[in-house]
C-alpha positions as CSV (number, residue, x, y, z in Angstrom):
1,X,-31.9,-8.9,16.2
2,X,-31.1,-6.9,19.3
3,X,-27.3,-7.4,19.1
4,X,-27.2,-6.1,15.5
5,X,-29.3,-3.0,16.5
6,X,-27.0,-2.5,19.5
7,X,-23.9,-2.6,17.2
8,X,-25.5,-0.2,14.6
9,X,-26.2,2.4,17.3
10,X,-22.8,1.9,19.0
11,X,-21.1,2.5,15.6
12,X,-23.1,5.6,14.8
13,X,-22.0,7.1,18.2
14,X,-18.4,6.1,17.6
15,X,-18.2,7.5,14.1
16,X,-19.8,10.8,15.1
17,X,-17.2,11.3,17.9
18,X,-14.1,10.3,15.9
19,X,-11.3,12.9,15.2
20,X,-10.4,12.1,11.6
21,X,-7.8,13.4,9.2
22,X,-8.9,13.9,5.6
23,X,-7.0,11.6,3.1
24,X,-5.6,12.6,-0.2
25,X,-7.8,10.3,-2.3
26,X,-10.6,11.4,-4.6
27,X,-13.8,9.4,-4.0
28,X,-16.0,9.7,-7.2
29,X,-19.6,10.7,-6.9
30,X,-21.4,7.6,-8.3
31,X,-24.2,5.2,-7.6
32,X,-21.7,2.3,-8.0
33,X,-20.4,0.3,-5.1
34,X,-17.3,1.9,-3.6
35,X,-14.7,-0.7,-2.7
36,X,-11.7,0.2,-0.4
37,X,-8.9,-2.3,-0.6
38,X,-5.3,-2.4,0.8
39,X,-3.1,-3.7,3.5
40,X,-4.5,-4.0,7.1
41,X,-4.2,-0.9,9.2
42,X,-3.7,1.4,6.2
43,X,-6.8,3.4,7.0
44,X,-9.6,1.7,5.0
45,X,-11.9,2.0,8.0
46,X,-11.2,5.7,8.3
47,X,-12.2,6.1,4.7
48,X,-15.5,4.5,5.6
49,X,-15.9,6.8,8.6
50,X,-15.0,9.9,6.5
51,X,-17.7,9.0,4.0
52,X,-20.2,8.2,6.7
53,X,-19.6,11.6,8.3
54,X,-20.9,13.3,5.1
55,X,-24.4,12.1,5.7
56,X,-26.9,12.3,8.6
57,X,-25.7,9.8,11.2
58,X,-29.1,8.1,11.5
59,X,-28.6,6.9,7.8
60,X,-25.3,5.2,8.6
61,X,-25.5,1.4,8.8
62,X,-21.9,0.5,9.6
63,X,-20.8,-3.1,10.4
64,X,-17.3,-4.5,10.9
65,X,-17.4,-8.2,10.0
66,X,-14.4,-8.9,12.1
67,X,-16.5,-8.0,15.2
68,X,-16.8,-11.3,17.0
69,X,-20.4,-10.5,17.9
70,X,-21.3,-10.8,14.2
71,X,-19.8,-14.2,13.4
72,X,-23.2,-15.8,13.8
73,X,-24.4,-14.1,10.6
74,X,-22.5,-16.5,8.4
75,X,-24.6,-19.4,9.8
76,X,-27.9,-17.7,8.6
77,X,-29.6,-18.6,5.3
78,X,-29.4,-15.0,4.2
79,X,-28.4,-11.6,5.5
80,X,-31.8,-9.9,5.4
81,X,-31.6,-9.6,9.2
82,X,-29.1,-6.7,8.8
83,X,-31.7,-4.6,7.0
84,X,-34.5,-5.7,9.2
85,X,-32.6,-4.7,12.3
86,X,-31.9,-1.3,10.9
87,X,-35.5,-0.8,9.9
88,X,-36.7,-1.6,13.4
89,X,-34.5,1.4,14.5
90,X,-35.4,3.7,11.6
91,X,-38.7,2.5,10.0
92,X,-38.9,5.5,7.5
93,X,-35.2,5.8,6.5
94,X,-33.2,4.0,3.8
95,X,-29.7,3.5,5.1
96,X,-26.4,3.9,3.4
97,X,-24.3,0.7,4.1
98,X,-20.7,0.7,5.2
99,X,-19.4,-2.9,5.4
100,X,-15.9,-3.2,6.8
101,X,-13.6,-6.2,6.3
102,X,-16.4,-7.7,4.1
103,X,-14.3,-10.7,3.1
104,X,-15.2,-12.2,6.5
105,X,-18.8,-12.5,5.3
106,X,-19.5,-15.6,3.3
107,X,-20.8,-14.9,-0.2
108,X,-20.5,-11.2,0.5
109,X,-20.6,-10.4,-3.2
110,X,-24.2,-11.9,-3.6
111,X,-25.4,-9.8,-0.7
112,X,-23.8,-6.6,-1.9
113,X,-24.9,-7.2,-5.5
114,X,-28.5,-7.6,-4.3
115,X,-28.3,-4.4,-2.2
116,X,-27.0,-2.5,-5.1
117,X,-29.8,-3.8,-7.4
118,X,-32.4,-2.7,-4.9
119,X,-31.0,0.9,-5.0
120,X,-28.9,0.9,-1.8
121,X,-25.7,3.0,-1.7
122,X,-22.9,0.6,-0.5
123,X,-19.3,1.2,0.6
124,X,-17.2,-1.8,1.5
125,X,-13.6,-2.5,2.6
126,X,-11.4,-5.6,2.5
127,X,-7.9,-6.8,3.2
128,X,-7.5,-9.8,1.0
129,X,-6.5,-9.2,-2.6
130,X,-7.3,-12.6,-4.0
131,X,-10.8,-12.8,-2.5
132,X,-11.8,-9.3,-3.3
133,X,-10.3,-9.0,-6.8
134,X,-11.6,-12.3,-8.0
135,X,-15.1,-11.6,-6.7
136,X,-15.1,-8.0,-7.9
137,X,-14.1,-9.1,-11.3
138,X,-16.6,-12.0,-11.5
139,X,-19.6,-10.7,-9.7
140,X,-19.4,-6.9,-9.1
141,X,-17.8,-6.0,-12.4
142,X,-19.4,-2.9,-13.9
143,X,-21.1,-2.1,-10.5
144,X,-18.1,-1.4,-8.4
145,X,-15.2,1.1,-8.2
146,X,-12.1,-0.2,-6.4
147,X,-10.0,2.3,-4.5
148,X,-6.6,1.2,-3.2
149,X,-5.8,2.6,0.2
150,X,-2.1,3.0,1.1
151,X,-0.7,4.0,4.5
152,X,-0.1,7.7,4.9
153,X,1.9,9.5,2.1
154,X,4.6,11.9,3.3
155,X,2.2,14.8,2.7
156,X,-0.5,13.1,4.8
157,X,2.1,12.3,7.5
158,X,3.0,16.0,7.7
159,X,-0.6,17.0,7.8
160,X,-1.3,14.7,10.7
161,X,1.7,16.0,12.5
162,X,0.6,19.6,11.8
163,X,3.8,20.4,10.1
164,X,3.6,23.1,7.5
165,X,5.1,22.0,4.2
166,X,4.4,25.0,2.0
167,X,7.1,26.2,-0.4
168,X,8.1,28.9,2.1
169,X,8.5,26.3,4.9
170,X,10.9,24.3,2.8
171,X,13.3,27.2,3.4
172,X,12.3,28.4,6.8
173,X,11.6,25.0,8.4
174,X,14.0,22.8,6.5
175,X,15.4,21.2,9.6
176,X,11.9,20.3,10.9
177,X,10.9,18.8,7.5
178,X,14.1,16.7,7.3
179,X,13.6,15.4,10.9
180,X,10.0,14.4,10.0
181,X,11.3,12.8,6.8
182,X,13.8,10.7,8.8
183,X,11.0,9.5,11.1
184,X,8.8,8.7,8.1
185,X,11.7,6.9,6.3
186,X,12.2,4.6,9.3
187,X,8.7,4.0,10.7
188,X,6.5,4.5,7.6
189,X,3.0,5.7,7.3
190,X,0.7,3.2,9.1
191,X,-1.7,5.7,10.8
192,X,-1.5,4.1,14.3
193,X,2.3,4.0,14.1
194,X,2.4,7.7,13.1
195,X,0.1,8.5,16.1
196,X,2.2,6.5,18.6
197,X,4.8,7.7,21.0
198,X,8.4,7.1,19.9
199,X,8.9,4.2,22.4
200,X,5.8,2.4,21.2
201,X,6.3,2.6,17.5
202,X,8.3,-0.7,17.1
203,X,5.8,-2.6,19.3
204,X,2.9,-1.5,17.2
205,X,4.7,-2.3,13.9
206,X,5.5,-5.7,15.3
207,X,1.8,-6.3,16.1
208,X,0.7,-5.2,12.6
209,X,3.1,-7.6,11.0
210,X,2.1,-10.4,13.3
211,X,-1.6,-9.8,12.5
212,X,-0.9,-10.1,8.8
213,X,1.5,-13.0,9.1
214,X,-0.6,-15.2,11.4
215,X,-4.1,-14.3,10.4
216,X,-3.8,-13.7,6.7
217,X,-0.9,-16.0,5.7
218,X,-0.5,-18.9,8.2
219,X,-4.1,-19.5,9.5
220,X,-6.0,-18.4,6.4
221,X,-3.7,-20.1,3.9
222,X,-2.8,-23.0,6.2
223,X,0.9,-22.8,5.3
224,X,4.2,-23.7,7.1
225,X,5.3,-21.0,9.4
226,X,9.0,-21.6,9.2
227,X,9.0,-21.6,5.4
228,X,6.8,-18.5,5.1
229,X,9.0,-16.6,7.5
230,X,12.2,-17.6,5.6
231,X,10.7,-16.4,2.3
232,X,9.6,-13.1,3.8
233,X,13.1,-12.6,5.2
234,X,14.6,-13.3,1.8
235,X,12.3,-10.8,0.2
236,X,13.5,-8.3,2.8
237,X,17.1,-9.0,2.1
238,X,16.4,-8.5,-1.7
239,X,14.5,-5.2,-1.5
240,X,15.9,-3.1,-4.5
241,X,17.7,-6.1,-5.9
242,X,16.6,-8.3,-8.9
243,X,16.1,-11.9,-8.0
244,X,14.7,-15.1,-9.3
245,X,12.5,-17.5,-7.4
246,X,14.8,-20.4,-8.4
247,X,17.7,-18.6,-6.8
248,X,15.6,-17.9,-3.7
249,X,14.7,-21.6,-3.4
250,X,18.4,-22.6,-3.6
251,X,19.3,-20.2,-0.8
252,X,16.6,-21.4,1.4
253,X,17.2,-25.1,0.8
254,X,20.2,-25.5,3.2
255,X,17.9,-24.2,6.0
256,X,14.6,-25.7,5.0
257,X,14.1,-28.3,2.3
258,X,11.9,-26.9,-0.5
259,X,11.7,-26.4,-4.2
260,X,11.0,-23.6,-6.7
261,X,7.3,-24.5,-7.1
262,X,6.7,-24.3,-3.4
263,X,8.6,-21.1,-3.1
264,X,6.7,-19.6,-6.0
265,X,3.4,-20.6,-4.3
266,X,4.4,-19.0,-1.0
267,X,5.8,-15.9,-2.7
268,X,2.5,-15.3,-4.5
269,X,0.6,-15.6,-1.3
270,X,2.5,-12.6,0.1
271,X,0.5,-10.4,-2.4
272,X,-2.9,-11.5,-1.0
273,X,-2.8,-9.3,2.1
274,X,-1.0,-6.6,0.1
275,X,2.2,-7.3,2.1
276,X,4.4,-6.8,-0.9
277,X,4.2,-5.7,-4.5
278,X,6.7,-6.6,-7.3
279,X,7.9,-5.2,-10.6
280,X,9.7,-6.6,-13.6
281,X,12.3,-5.3,-16.0
282,X,11.3,-3.0,-18.8
283,X,11.5,-5.4,-21.7
284,X,9.3,-6.3,-24.7
285,X,9.4,-10.1,-24.1
286,X,6.9,-11.1,-21.4
287,X,8.8,-14.3,-20.7
288,X,12.1,-12.5,-20.2
289,X,10.3,-9.9,-18.0
290,X,9.1,-12.6,-15.7
291,X,12.5,-14.3,-15.3
292,X,13.6,-11.9,-12.6
293,X,11.8,-9.3,-10.5
294,X,12.2,-6.9,-7.7
295,X,9.9,-6.8,-4.6
296,X,9.0,-4.0,-2.3
297,X,7.0,-3.9,1.0
298,X,3.8,-1.9,1.3
299,X,5.3,0.3,4.0
300,X,8.8,1.0,5.3
301,X,7.7,0.0,8.8
302,X,7.6,-3.6,7.7
303,X,11.3,-3.5,6.6
304,X,12.3,-1.9,9.9
305,X,10.5,-4.7,11.7
306,X,12.3,-7.4,9.7
307,X,15.8,-5.9,9.8
308,X,18.6,-5.9,12.2
309,X,19.9,-2.3,12.0
310,X,18.8,0.1,9.3
311,X,19.8,0.0,5.7
312,X,18.7,3.6,4.7
313,X,19.4,3.0,1.1
314,X,16.9,0.1,1.0
315,X,14.4,2.2,3.0
316,X,14.7,5.1,0.6
317,X,14.2,2.9,-2.5
318,X,11.2,1.2,-1.0
319,X,9.7,4.6,-0.1
320,X,10.2,5.9,-3.6
321,X,8.7,2.8,-5.1
322,X,5.5,3.2,-3.1
323,X,5.2,6.8,-4.1
324,X,5.6,6.0,-7.8
325,X,3.3,3.0,-7.5
326,X,0.6,5.5,-6.3
327,X,1.2,8.2,-8.8
328,X,2.2,6.4,-12.0
329,X,0.4,3.9,-14.3
330,X,3.3,1.5,-14.8
331,X,6.6,1.0,-12.8
332,X,9.5,-1.0,-14.1
333,X,13.2,-1.2,-13.5
334,X,15.6,-0.7,-16.5
335,X,18.8,-2.5,-17.4
336,X,20.9,-0.9,-20.1
337,X,22.6,-2.9,-23.0
338,X,25.8,-3.0,-21.0
339,X,24.0,-4.2,-17.8
340,X,23.9,-0.9,-15.9
341,X,20.8,-0.7,-13.8
342,X,18.3,2.2,-13.3
343,X,16.0,1.7,-10.4
344,X,12.8,2.8,-12.0
345,X,11.3,3.5,-15.4
346,X,7.7,4.8,-15.2
347,X,4.9,5.4,-17.5
348,X,2.1,7.9,-17.1
349,X,-0.1,9.3,-19.9
350,X,2.2,8.1,-22.5
351,X,5.3,9.7,-20.9
352,X,8.3,7.8,-19.6
353,X,10.5,8.9,-16.7
354,X,13.8,7.5,-15.2
355,X,14.5,7.5,-11.5
356,X,17.7,6.5,-9.7
357,X,17.7,6.2,-5.9
358,X,20.9,6.5,-3.8
359,X,20.9,7.6,-0.2
360,X,24.3,9.1,-0.2
361,X,26.3,10.0,-3.3
362,X,29.2,11.8,-1.6
363,X,31.5,8.9,-2.4
364,X,32.9,9.5,-5.9
365,X,32.6,5.9,-7.0
366,X,28.9,5.8,-6.0
367,X,28.3,9.2,-7.7
368,X,29.9,8.1,-11.0
369,X,28.0,4.7,-11.0
370,X,24.6,6.3,-10.6
371,X,25.3,9.1,-13.2
372,X,26.7,6.7,-15.7
373,X,23.7,4.4,-15.5
374,X,21.3,7.3,-16.0
375,X,23.2,8.7,-18.9
376,X,23.3,5.4,-20.7
377,X,19.6,4.8,-20.0
378,X,18.6,8.3,-21.3
379,X,20.6,7.6,-24.5
380,X,18.8,4.3,-25.1
381,X,15.3,5.5,-24.2
382,X,15.5,8.9,-25.9
383,X,14.7,10.8,-22.8
384,X,16.4,14.1,-22.2
385,X,16.0,14.3,-18.4
386,X,16.1,12.0,-15.4
387,X,16.0,12.2,-11.7
388,X,18.5,11.0,-9.0
389,X,16.9,11.0,-5.6
390,X,19.1,11.2,-2.5
391,X,18.8,11.8,1.2
392,X,19.8,15.5,1.0
393,X,22.0,16.4,-2.0
394,X,20.7,18.8,-4.7
395,X,22.2,19.9,-8.0
396,X,21.8,19.7,-11.8
397,X,24.2,17.9,-14.2
398,X,24.0,18.6,-17.9
399,X,26.0,16.7,-20.5
400,X,25.6,16.0,-24.2
401,X,22.1,17.4,-24.2
402,X,20.9,15.3,-21.2
403,X,19.9,16.7,-17.8
404,X,20.1,14.9,-14.5
405,X,18.2,16.5,-11.6
406,X,19.7,15.5,-8.3
407,X,17.0,16.1,-5.6
408,X,16.5,15.4,-1.9
409,X,13.9,12.7,-1.6
410,X,11.8,14.6,1.0
411,X,11.5,17.5,-1.4
412,X,10.6,15.4,-4.4
413,X,7.9,13.5,-2.3
414,X,6.2,16.8,-1.4
415,X,5.9,17.7,-5.2
416,X,5.2,14.1,-6.4
417,X,2.3,13.5,-4.0
418,X,0.5,16.8,-4.7
């Protein structure tokens, strides 16, 4: 069809002209389907563009299924018209397909599976965790490699801003790096927010949240807007704090009549567009693990959008969680036998690590609380070292064979994300 041919050619020109920043994700060389997933506006489309730029542009068949000009495709008996349109443009060339926001295409998995079986190389992206994960597991299992795309890391943020963050620059450009860190802490790493002028950042953040809220949660899931907004606000209030869904339901009830089951259903829906992620306590009992949880947002920008004023302690912990989530195999929180809490216990390659996060430990009470929790946790877990991340303090504390490394979070991020 002419409209599909027009869109293919438009997209080839657009991709060829784009100014793109390389992302810090390794894309394996494989014949399998490559599947980019993650929250909206995290840069999945840019990953497709980056891969498309590696091949001759005439081989690129890129379609965005949220393009309103393509909605008619869902009414067709099959999707062969896509290949037919490309073949009319390039009769002697086999395309590589880049299918963006593929969850908007009905029965996409059948189409992609058929393409793969016929020997086509296929890259796809999607923003709905339930739809993609279910169908990947059921229909594309063994044929696809799923790559989770996060908003910019701090390293990527600095690269985009052309700020040198070498070891030397940590000494010679420390003020610049700290200023950049403060911006990243508040406004996060959504690429279009990073690119925006200071006065436009909050407007763009609000637009991203509204898109996820109304399109992915309210319209797609057909849920009550008031209750959904209350639950998201409660999650925001509890960032970094353990909570139960029963307790959340009790707190919402005076404002909106509900029950634990409904709150649980709504809470689980927040995971589908990758708005939040949660973790449980490091315990052997699965049932006890699930009784309470902590939740974190996919990007600090979402917290800034939902908050009145800034809680930098909350923002710092949310940032650390996202960095650990990207670089560790498992992330838990740890509670000692005398109920002291350590923010994160992580697992990677059979090795455990303990992390405490506190924006400012200049107050002696705060300092003693954080140190005491880490010392007790190290004793119980058998670990000899732990890390306390702060806004700017740096020192080492050694007692009874245990070492606590107190580090500025911006400095730790640069090393952790390498």
